[in-house]
N, C-alpha and C positions, 0 to 999 in steps of 0.2 A: 504494499500499500504506500502510495506517495504522500508525503506530508507537504502541503503547500501552506505557506504562511502569507497572509494578506496584510499589507501595510498601506498606510495612506501615502500616496505618491502624487506627483503632479498630474493634471487632468489629461495631458496628452499621452503619457505612458499608461495611465489607467485605462484610457479608451482603447489603447493598442492591445493590452494584455488582460483586460477585465480584472485587474487587481492581483494577478499572480506575480509575486515578486521573487520568491525564493523556494527552491525545492531541495530536499535532502537526497533525492534520487539523482545520481550522476547521468543517467540515461534519459532524463525527463526532457521532452520537447513540447513546447506549447503548441496546441492545435488552433489555428485560426480558422474562423468560419467566414467564408466569403458569401454572404447572402446578397445576391443581386436581385433587387426588386424590380419587376417589370412595370413600366409606367402604363397606366390605363389610358385608353384614348380619351381625348378632351371631352367628347360628348357623353362618356360614361362616368365622369367624375362630378360629384356634387360638392362644390367648395363653399364653406361657410365663411361669411364676411361679417366681422363684428368690430365694434369700438372697444378698445381696452385701455384702462387707465391704472390698472393695479400694478403696484411696485414700480411706477415710472415717474415718481415725484410729481404727480398731477398732470403730466403731459399725456395727451391722447395719441394713440396709434391705431391704425387699421390692421386687424389681425385676420389673415386668411388661413384657415385650417382645413383638415380632411383631404389633403393632397396625397394621392397614392402613386408613388413612383420613386425613381432613384434620385440621388442628391444632385446630379448634374442637371436633370430636367427641372428640378425644383429651383435651383439657382438661376437657370436661364429664364424661367417664368418670373422669378423675383427681379431679375435684371430688366426684363421687359416692362414690368409694372413700375419700377422705380424710374426708368427713363421716360415712360409716357406721362407719369404724374409729376416728374421734375422734382422728386424728393429723395431722401435717403431711406435706408431700411436694411433689412437682413433676411436671409433665407436659410433656415436650418431646422432640424428636427421635425420635418414635414409641416413647418409653419412658415409663412411669409409675413414679415412685419414691415409696414409702410408708415413712415412718420406722418402724423396729422390725421384728421378726420376726412378721409377720402373714400368713404364707402360707396357712394353712388358712382363716382368716376371709375373706381376699381371694378365695380360690378359691370359697368358698360364695356370696359376693356376686356374683361374675362368673357363676357357674352359674345363679343366680336370674335374672340379666339375659339369659341365653340364650347366653352365650359358651362355647366349648369351651376347657378349660384343661388345662395339663399342668404338674405340679410338677417342678422340676428340682432 
């Protein structure tokens, strides 16, 4: 039986090895799981658009959730929305954050791209 001790480490290494830091087994090799999620077609996705102010020091952001797909497609959609709206934001963890209250504009852009949307 392999003894693995988990320690707190920086976020990048933790994400790479899921907390495995040390093993007493000299033959231990960490197994990486490459889960490539296929991106659903635009017309099959129902994206939720909502206004969020929690833990943002009172500033409002437009939050787009329920995206099903890989990180590259998420980032390209986030880049499209940020450029069309002319604001900053980020795209990670299957969420796109657009600075400001731009729910209607984001909904129009996503509808033109073929996504189904729902305002929350």
